C-alpha positions as CSV (number, residue, x, y, z in Angstrom):
1,X,9.7,-26.0,-25.7
2,X,10.4,-27.1,-22.3
3,X,7.6,-29.5,-21.0
4,X,7.1,-31.4,-17.0
5,X,5.0,-34.0,-16.8
6,X,3.6,-35.0,-14.1
7,X,2.4,-38.7,-13.8
8,X,4.8,-39.9,-16.9
9,X,4.0,-43.7,-15.8
10,X,0.5,-43.6,-16.9
11,X,-0.8,-44.6,-20.1
12,X,-1.1,-41.0,-20.6
13,X,2.2,-40.1,-19.5
14,X,3.8,-42.6,-21.2
15,X,2.1,-41.3,-24.7
16,X,3.5,-37.3,-24.4
17,X,7.2,-38.4,-23.4
18,X,7.2,-40.3,-26.4
19,X,5.7,-38.3,-29.4
20,X,7.0,-34.9,-27.1
21,X,10.7,-35.6,-28.2
22,X,9.3,-36.7,-31.8
23,X,7.9,-33.6,-32.2
24,X,11.1,-31.8,-30.9
25,X,9.9,-31.0,-27.2
26,X,12.4,-31.1,-23.6
27,X,9.5,-33.2,-21.7
28,X,11.6,-33.6,-18.5
29,X,9.1,-36.8,-16.6
30,X,8.6,-37.0,-13.4
31,X,6.5,-39.5,-11.1
32,X,6.0,-41.7,-8.0
33,X,8.0,-42.3,-6.3
34,X,10.8,-39.9,-6.9
35,X,8.2,-36.3,-7.0
36,X,5.1,-36.6,-4.8
37,X,2.3,-34.0,-6.5
38,X,0.5,-33.9,-3.1
39,X,4.0,-32.1,-1.0
40,X,4.6,-28.5,-1.7
41,X,8.5,-29.1,-0.9
42,X,9.0,-31.1,-3.5
43,X,7.0,-29.6,-6.3
44,X,8.3,-26.5,-5.3
45,X,11.7,-27.5,-5.8
46,X,10.7,-29.9,-8.9
47,X,9.8,-27.0,-10.5
48,X,12.8,-24.7,-9.6
49,X,15.1,-27.2,-10.6
50,X,13.8,-27.6,-14.7
51,X,12.4,-24.3,-14.7
52,X,9.9,-25.8,-17.8
53,X,7.5,-23.5,-19.7
54,X,4.4,-24.9,-18.9
55,X,3.5,-27.9,-16.8
56,X,0.9,-31.4,-18.1
57,X,-0.9,-32.8,-15.2
58,X,-1.3,-36.1,-16.4
59,X,-1.2,-37.7,-12.6
60,X,-4.3,-38.8,-11.6
61,X,-5.4,-41.4,-9.1
62,X,-8.8,-43.7,-11.1
63,X,-9.4,-46.6,-8.9
64,X,-12.7,-46.2,-10.0
65,X,-13.9,-48.5,-7.7
66,X,-11.5,-48.7,-4.8
67,X,-11.8,-45.2,-4.8
68,X,-15.1,-45.7,-3.2
69,X,-13.4,-47.5,0.0
70,X,-9.8,-45.0,-0.3
71,X,-11.4,-41.5,-0.7
72,X,-9.2,-39.6,1.4
73,X,-5.9,-41.7,-1.4
74,X,-8.7,-40.5,-3.9
75,X,-9.1,-36.9,-2.8
76,X,-5.2,-36.4,-1.8
77,X,-4.0,-36.5,-5.4
78,X,-6.5,-35.6,-7.6
79,X,-8.0,-32.4,-5.6
80,X,-5.3,-32.0,-3.4
81,X,-2.2,-32.5,-5.5
82,X,-3.9,-30.7,-8.4
83,X,-3.8,-27.7,-5.6
84,X,0.0,-28.2,-4.7
85,X,0.5,-28.2,-8.3
86,X,-1.2,-25.1,-9.3
87,X,-0.8,-22.7,-7.1
88,X,3.2,-23.7,-7.4
89,X,2.2,-23.3,-11.2
90,X,1.4,-19.3,-10.4
91,X,3.9,-18.8,-8.3
92,X,6.2,-19.6,-10.6
93,X,3.9,-18.3,-14.0
94,X,4.1,-21.3,-15.4
95,X,0.8,-22.3,-17.8
96,X,-1.0,-25.9,-16.3
97,X,-2.7,-27.9,-18.7
98,X,-4.6,-30.3,-16.4
99,X,-6.3,-33.8,-17.9
100,X,-10.3,-34.6,-16.4
101,X,-12.8,-36.4,-16.7
102,X,-16.5,-37.3,-18.3
103,X,-16.9,-38.9,-15.0
104,X,-17.6,-35.5,-13.2
105,X,-20.9,-35.6,-15.3
106,X,-24.2,-37.8,-13.7
107,X,-25.1,-39.4,-17.0
108,X,-29.0,-37.8,-17.1
109,X,-28.2,-35.5,-20.1
110,X,-28.6,-38.0,-23.6
111,X,-26.4,-35.7,-25.3
112,X,-23.3,-35.2,-25.5
113,X,-22.0,-32.9,-22.6
114,X,-20.6,-29.4,-23.0
115,X,-18.2,-27.6,-21.2
116,X,-20.6,-25.8,-19.1
117,X,-23.3,-27.7,-18.3
118,X,-23.8,-28.5,-14.7
119,X,-20.6,-30.9,-13.2
120,X,-22.6,-33.5,-10.8
121,X,-20.3,-36.4,-10.0
122,X,-21.6,-39.8,-8.6
123,X,-19.1,-41.7,-7.7
124,X,-16.1,-40.4,-5.5
125,X,-13.0,-40.7,-8.1
126,X,-15.7,-38.4,-10.4
127,X,-15.7,-36.0,-7.1
128,X,-12.4,-35.8,-6.7
129,X,-11.9,-34.9,-10.2
130,X,-14.2,-31.8,-10.3
131,X,-12.7,-31.3,-7.2
132,X,-9.4,-30.5,-8.3
133,X,-10.9,-29.2,-11.8
134,X,-12.2,-26.9,-9.1
135,X,-8.8,-25.9,-7.3
136,X,-7.2,-25.3,-10.6
137,X,-9.7,-22.8,-11.4
138,X,-9.2,-20.9,-8.3
139,X,-5.6,-21.2,-8.1
140,X,-4.5,-20.6,-11.4
141,X,-6.0,-17.6,-14.7
142,X,-3.5,-19.4,-17.1
143,X,-4.4,-23.1,-17.0
144,X,-6.4,-24.9,-20.1
145,X,-8.5,-28.2,-18.3
146,X,-9.3,-31.1,-21.2
147,X,-12.0,-33.3,-20.4
148,X,-11.7,-37.1,-21.6
149,X,-13.1,-40.4,-21.2
150,X,-12.8,-44.4,-21.6
151,X,-9.1,-43.5,-21.3
152,X,-6.8,-46.6,-23.4
153,X,-3.9,-47.1,-24.8
154,X,-0.6,-49.2,-25.3
155,X,1.2,-48.5,-21.9
156,X,-0.4,-49.8,-18.2
157,X,-3.6,-51.4,-17.5
158,X,-7.1,-50.7,-19.5
159,X,-10.1,-52.2,-20.9
160,X,-8.5,-52.8,-24.3
161,X,-6.0,-54.7,-22.9
162,X,-7.9,-56.6,-20.0
163,X,-10.6,-57.8,-23.1
164,X,-7.6,-59.2,-25.5
165,X,-6.4,-61.2,-22.7
166,X,-9.9,-62.6,-21.9
167,X,-10.5,-62.8,-25.8
168,X,-7.9,-65.1,-25.3
169,X,-8.8,-67.3,-22.4
170,X,-12.2,-67.3,-22.2
171,X,-15.5,-68.5,-24.9
172,X,-17.4,-66.2,-23.3
173,X,-17.2,-62.5,-22.4
174,X,-20.2,-60.0,-20.2
175,X,-20.6,-56.9,-21.2
176,X,-22.3,-54.3,-19.9
177,X,-24.7,-53.2,-22.7
178,X,-26.2,-49.9,-21.3
179,X,-23.1,-47.3,-20.5
180,X,-23.3,-44.9,-23.5
181,X,-19.2,-43.0,-23.6
182,X,-16.4,-42.0,-26.4
183,X,-13.7,-44.4,-25.9
184,X,-10.6,-42.3,-26.7
185,X,-6.5,-43.2,-27.6
186,X,-4.3,-42.4,-24.9
187,X,-2.1,-41.0,-28.4
188,X,-4.8,-39.7,-30.2
189,X,-4.8,-37.0,-26.5
190,X,-1.1,-36.5,-26.6
191,X,-1.5,-35.5,-29.1
192,X,-3.8,-33.0,-28.7
193,X,-2.0,-31.4,-25.6
194,X,0.9,-31.3,-28.1
195,X,-0.8,-29.5,-30.6
196,X,-1.8,-27.0,-27.1
197,X,1.8,-27.1,-25.9
198,X,2.8,-25.8,-29.5
199,X,0.1,-23.2,-29.8
200,X,1.6,-22.4,-26.0
201,X,5.7,-22.2,-27.6
202,X,4.7,-20.3,-30.7
203,X,3.0,-17.5,-28.1
204,X,0.1,-18.1,-30.2
205,X,-3.5,-16.3,-28.6
206,X,-5.0,-19.0,-26.2
207,X,-8.9,-19.3,-25.2
208,X,-7.7,-20.8,-21.9
209,X,-10.1,-22.8,-19.5
210,X,-12.1,-25.9,-19.7
211,X,-12.4,-27.9,-23.2
212,X,-13.3,-31.6,-23.9
213,X,-11.4,-34.2,-26.0
214,X,-12.3,-38.1,-27.0
215,X,-13.2,-40.4,-29.9
216,X,-15.4,-39.3,-32.0
217,X,-18.7,-41.9,-31.6
218,X,-20.4,-43.2,-28.7
219,X,-20.5,-46.4,-28.0
220,X,-21.8,-49.0,-25.5
221,X,-18.6,-51.2,-23.2
222,X,-20.2,-53.5,-25.4
223,X,-19.9,-51.9,-28.5
224,X,-16.6,-51.2,-27.6
225,X,-15.2,-55.0,-27.3
226,X,-17.3,-56.4,-29.8
227,X,-15.0,-53.7,-31.6
228,X,-12.0,-55.1,-29.7
229,X,-11.7,-59.1,-30.0
230,X,-12.8,-57.7,-34.0
231,X,-9.3,-55.9,-34.6
232,X,-7.5,-58.5,-32.4
233,X,-9.1,-61.5,-34.8
234,X,-5.7,-60.8,-37.4
235,X,-3.1,-60.7,-34.5
236,X,-3.1,-63.9,-32.2
237,X,-5.7,-66.6,-32.2
238,X,-9.1,-65.4,-30.1
239,X,-11.0,-67.6,-27.9
240,X,-14.2,-66.1,-27.5
241,X,-17.1,-66.6,-29.8
242,X,-20.4,-65.3,-28.0
243,X,-19.7,-61.9,-26.8
244,X,-23.0,-61.1,-24.1
245,X,-24.1,-58.0,-23.9
246,X,-25.6,-57.3,-19.5
247,X,-27.1,-54.6,-18.3
248,X,-25.2,-52.6,-15.2
249,X,-27.6,-54.2,-12.5
250,X,-26.6,-57.6,-13.9
251,X,-22.9,-56.6,-13.3
252,X,-22.6,-54.7,-9.5
253,X,-19.8,-52.8,-9.2
254,X,-19.0,-51.0,-6.6
255,X,-19.0,-47.4,-7.7
256,X,-21.7,-46.2,-9.8
257,X,-21.2,-45.0,-12.9
258,X,-22.7,-42.4,-15.5
259,X,-24.8,-44.5,-18.1
260,X,-24.1,-41.5,-20.8
261,X,-20.5,-39.5,-21.2
262,X,-20.4,-38.7,-24.5
263,X,-18.9,-35.4,-24.5
264,X,-19.0,-33.2,-27.7
265,X,-15.8,-31.7,-28.3
266,X,-16.2,-28.7,-30.8
267,X,-14.9,-26.2,-28.6
268,X,-11.7,-28.0,-29.0
269,X,-11.9,-27.8,-32.5
270,X,-13.3,-24.8,-32.2
271,X,-10.6,-23.2,-30.5
272,X,-7.4,-24.8,-31.1
273,X,-8.3,-27.1,-34.7
274,X,-8.0,-30.4,-32.5
275,X,-10.6,-32.7,-34.5
276,X,-10.5,-36.2,-33.1
277,X,-10.6,-39.2,-35.3
278,X,-13.7,-42.1,-35.4
279,X,-12.4,-44.1,-32.1
280,X,-13.0,-47.4,-34.4
281,X,-9.8,-46.1,-36.0
282,X,-7.8,-45.1,-33.7
283,X,-9.1,-48.7,-31.4
284,X,-7.0,-51.0,-34.5
285,X,-4.2,-48.4,-34.9
286,X,-3.8,-49.0,-31.1
287,X,-4.4,-52.5,-31.5
288,X,-2.0,-53.1,-33.6
289,X,0.8,-51.2,-31.8
290,X,-0.2,-53.3,-28.7
291,X,0.5,-56.3,-30.7
292,X,3.8,-55.6,-32.8
293,X,5.1,-53.9,-29.0
294,X,4.9,-57.0,-27.7
295,X,6.4,-59.4,-30.0
């Protein structure tokens, strides 16, 4: 099975390429500057050239704070680019797996969000991703949207790598302790997406629609940081001796973030048999890989 992966240079795309090859898929990578998903002529030419059986869209504008002052660019990629991909997939009769985010929710629910809960994004990033979901649904019947949360991985920039660097540089780290979510390994998410791809390859009965996938368990950024530092202690000298919890108000950012964005993953387990690992377990595996692959 040939899979076209857009956003192949990102942390999720990188994992999809690596795991896809190991699982026997023929993975075709696509990313800037060679392919701009907002350009319908480039996308059409790409699909005509490689003729994939499935497209996985891992491309996104993900700078949450910068999006507040760069709204045009965020919507160009997250909404308009998604529309281009979905439209071309409809024309070429190709199913699409599209990755979205917990930031489509406002964080007021205080218990894990279900797929059919009303969306109400509170920032430009979440608004642009919500708009991307809407255009995918409107353009293409055979789509699977997978919302995820707090993504990190071995490749690229992310919260885990930032905290690892700070733990080696600072005695004290201040981290927000009143935002709740589900840390998710890019390795695990890629594995889940490729499991769905395998079902499509095998012509299994597929339930198209929207699903949630994230690490099992709920944490604050403070909880997440404590586990990151603890897991790193056996790999590298750690300078940090104090991790200090702070409120969102004490740590202002350009973009508002949902105070609670945990996702309920029961539906993806029911439909595809995909069971998320505890986030602490996946984090330890990722940190081991980060240190082992950078020695």
